[in-house]
GUNUFI-524852 format. One record per residue (C-alpha): y, x, z. Coordinates in steps of 0.25 Angstrom, whole numbers, plus 5000, padded with zeros to 4 digits. Example, Ala and Ser with C-alpha at 12.3 -4.5 7.8 and 13.67 -1.06 7.14 Angstrom:
2
498250495031/499650555029/
//
This chain:
454
522452765306/522252825292/521252775283/521052895274/521553045276/521553145265/521253285270/522153385262/521353505266/519953565264/518853635272/518553625287/519853555291/519653445280/518253415285/518753415299/519853315296/518853225288/517953225300/519053175309/519453065299/518053015298/517953005313/519252925313/518752835302/519652895291/519252915277/519553055271/519953115258/519653265255/520353345245/519753465239/519853575229/518853605219/518453725227/518153625239/517353525231/516153555240/516853565254/516353475265/517753415267/517553355253/516153305256/516553235269/517853165265/517753025261/518453055248/518753195241/519753225230/519853355223/521253405222/521253535214/520653665212/520253775223/521653835225/522353765237/523653765229/522953675219/522253585229/522453585244/523953625242/524153525231/524953415237/524953315225/523453325223/523253295238/524253175238/523553125226/522153135233/522753055244/523252945235/522052925227/521152915239/522152825247/522252925259/523352885269/523453015276/523253165273/522753275282/523153415278/522253495288/522653635290/523153735279/523553695265/524553585266/524453555281/525753605285/526553575272/527753485274/527753455260/526353395260/526653315273/527853255266/527153225253/526053155260/527053065268/527753035255/526452995248/526052895260/525052985266/525053025281/525153175283/524253205294/525153315299/526653335303/527853285295/528453375284/529653395294/528753445305/527953535296/529153595291/529753615305/528553675311/528053755299/529353825298/529153925310/530553955312/530953805313/529653775322/530153885331/531553825333/530853685336/530053745347/531253825353/531953695353/531053635364/530853765372/529553815366/529453965367/529654035353/529454175349/530854255349/531354275335/532354215325/532854075324/532554015310/532354095297/532654245295/533654265284/533054395280/532354525286/533754575290/533854465300/532354485304/532754635307/533854595316/533054485324/531854585325/532754685332/533254575342/531854525345/531154665345/529954705337/528954675334/529354545327/528654445318/529154395305/528654265301/528754165289/529354035294/528353955285/527154055287/525854035293/524454115294/525154245296/525854245282/527354285282/527154355295/527454495299/527454575311/528654675312/528654795322/529854875317/531254845310/530854925297/529754825295/530654695295/531054695280/529654715274/529054615284/530054505282/530054515266/528454515265/528254405276/529354325269/528754345255/527354315261/527854185267/528554145254/527354165246/526454085256/527353975261/528453965251/529454005262/529854155265/530754115278/530454215290/530754215304/530554325315/529954325329/529654415340/528254465339/527454425351/526454535354/525054505358/525154355357/524054245357/524154135347/524054005355/524253865348/524353725355/523753605348/524653485348/524553335345/525753245343/525753105339/526853025332/527352965345/527953095351/526653135359/526253275359/525153345366/524353475365/522953515366/522953655371/523053785364/522153865354/522054015355/522254075341/522454225343/521254275336/521854285322/521754375310/523054395302/523654265309/522454185305/521654125317/520154165318/519754115331/520454005340/520153955353/520553845364/521053865374/521654005374/521054105384/522454135389/523153995390/523053935404/523453785407/524953825410/525153895397/524353795389/525253685395/526553765392/526153795378/525653655376/526953595380/527753685371/526953645359/527153495363/528653515364/528753585350/527853475344/528753365350/530053435345/529453445331/529053295331/527653335328/526453235325/524953275324/524253395328/524853535327/524853665334/525953745341/525653895340/526153995351/526054145353/525654175367/526054315372/525454405383/526354345394/525854205390/527154165384/527054085372/527954065359/527953965348/527454015335/527253895326/526753755324/525553715315/525753575310/524353545307/522953545313/522453685315/521153755311/520853785325/521053635330/519453625334/519653715346/520653615352/519753505349/518553575356/519353595369/520053465369/519153365362/520253315354/520053295339/521353345333/521153295319/520953155323/522153165333/522953215321/522553105312/522752995323/524153055326/524653045312/524052905311/525052875322/524152875334/524552935347/523653055352/522753015364/523353035377/522153105383/522453225374/523753255383/522853285395/521753355387/521253485394/520553595386/519053595388/518353725386/518553825375/518453825360/518453935350/518553925335/518154035324/518654015310/517554045301/518154115288/517454155275/517954295277/517354435278/517754505291/517154635287/518054635275/519454605281/519154455281/519054445266/518854305262/517354265258/517254145250/515854115246/514654015245/514153985259/512654005258/512253975272/513053895283/512653865297/513653835308/513353835323/513253715332/512953685347/513753645358/515253675357/515253715342/516053655331/516153695317/517253655307/516853695293/516753645279/515753745274/514253735272/513153815265/513453805250/514953795252/515753895243/516953945251/518153925242/519054045239/520353965239/520553935254/520553985268/519254055272/518853975284/517553905282/517453845296/517753845310/516853875322/517253805335/516653815349/516953755362/516453795376/516753775390/517553905391/518054025382/516854115385/515854015382/516653975369/516554115364/515054125367/514953985360/515754045348/514854165347/513654085347/514153985336/514654105327/513254165328/512654035322/513654025311/512954055298/513854065285/513254145273/513954175260/515354205264/515754315275/516354245287/517154275299/515954235308/515654385312/517154405315/517154285324/515854335331/516554475334/517754405340/516954315349/516254445354/517554525356/517854545371/519354535369/519154395363/518254355374/519254395384/520354305378/521354425379/521854435365/522954395356/523354375341/523054525338/521654515343/521054535329/521854645325/521154735335/519854665335/518654745330/517754665322/516254705324/515254605318/514054585326/512754655320/511554565321/510154605320/509454525309/508254445315/
//
């Protein structure tokens, strides 16, 4: 087992990893930018090293400074969390070259799964259903036009190295192809340094379902059920839940087996997520694989009892995953709301500010993952998420009720937050019914609740 782990990240995920390490008896090193000097992950780590100024390019994305921090603190492993360098094959390789265990996949696996066209071919090779489209990378918009005519409109143009909705365009007619291809490719080149594109048939009214997998170094792979991630705004998830309201035991088994086949084919080790689109006929198609811990991992922990961060660390330390996980049954229902410092009344404009009052809910079945507190100044340089509110109950209806109660107890003053927006979602009859897809928020009418002041 590792003696000391450096966490190459910030915020709530850094704090989450520190907690898991301390329970395993592992010392921790936090790295931080000058903008994060007073963040809780800095306070609760055993050691902390400043690695640069606020901008991520000069701190959390600065590989030489992170490696130097690991060397001067004698860390023997580096955990990347999610975001920043978590899916950087270069970072994985440099960690290994400098005698640090990278708590994530090898550079080869990151490259194979990070390249969506290559990942698609890997999945096809073991019989995992994939969305119809081209094989490999498009040579240009002219090829895209030919393939779109064959597949039939609408189609999706996607950046091979993309993520978070960047480098992605929906195309409904031939005259849109050239413009969509050029703008998406340029966007991907700017964001990821890679302008390669591929084309897929657009699956109408899909649900976004992801399967959580665990894989040890001995070829053993299992899955821990699914997460429903269809409540998205501009391809960014806002609400996640487990299990999905439309996935039964048979479908869960088939999707889980497909995810396991793909992970074994890739030679995967650690935790990861295989993501699928599920159409209205309950047919599923491979979309992508995330080679890291996910933001929404707590809901899987709530319905399985597994500690995914601890399991991740143990598997990269050479341990086998526990056999009992193979027969894990999902218990009850869990929902997560991402609390962002954004103003829903002004098109989700970021709202970084000093938090003047901060109270999080408690009680049975309520969990809060956050690095924020009263007196904390939200930096302008990073993601706007300031915490995650997670609930668990015996069934979906009770979980929604519990989330409504927990949201009512949330008090965050200073910045505007998405709490009122989440409350409106929880009240929505379509959401409550479970009959929705990834287009839910496109037609969702946000009506903040008007409260009478006492």
